[in-house]
N, C-alpha and C positions, 0 to 999 in steps of 0.2 A: 351726399353726405348723410342722409338719413333724417330721422324725425327731429333730432336735437342738433341745433346749429350754434351751440355755445362755444365761445372762444376760450373759456377758462373752465377747467374741470377741478379747480382747487377749492376746497372748503375752508372757510375761516373757522376759527374756534367758536365764534358765535353761531355760525351755521351748524356746526357739529352739535353744539348744545341744543339748538332748536330742533334738530333731527331727533335727538334722544328724548327731548320733552314731548315731541309729537308721538313717538313710539310709546311713551308712558301713558299719554292721554288716550291713544287708540292702539292698544296692544294687538289687535287683530290684523293690523296692516302688514302686508307682505313687504319684502325688501324692494320688489318691483314697484309697488304702490308708493313706498317712501321715495324711491327714485323719481317718480312722477311728481310727487309733492315738492321735492327739492326744485325740480324744473319750473313748476308753476309758481312757487313762492319766491325762490331766489334766483331763478334763471341760470342755474348751474347744472350741467350734465356730468354725472359721475357714473362709475361702473358699479355693478352689484357688489364687487369686492370691497369698494370704498365704503359702501353702506354697511357691509358685514363687519369690517374692521372698526368702524365708528361705533357700531352698536356693541361690539365686544368690549370697548373701553367706556361704555356709557356710564358706569358707576363713577369712574374718576371724573368724567366731564360734568356730571350732574353735581358732584360734590364741589367742584371748582365754581360752578354757577351759583351755588347756594352759600358759598363761603363769604360771610360778611364780617368776619372777626378781625378785620384790619384795624389796628389801633389808630387813634386820632394822630395826625401828623405831629402835633406839638409834643405828645408823649413819646413818639418814636425818635424825636431829635434831642430829647432832654439828656444832658450829660452832667457829670459832677463838676463842680467848680472848686478850684483850690481856695482854701481859706487863708487869708493873710492876717497875721497878728501883729499889731503895732507896738 
């Protein structure tokens, strides 16, 4: 079967974000080295094409990771109440 014996080659969104962050921290890493890093860090074996596609969308993934502009739940649920005049 080869060097990698992983049963799952699927990356979660968190793994994809971690991959992009690793590439930003160490831009000299090749896609092969990033593949090795994924294996040692997350135990996931992926193809070079998966690495390439993930890095292609890295801007979107990193924006999603940094997005903390979610309003507090109370404000998100607030609605207008009808006024009753007696």
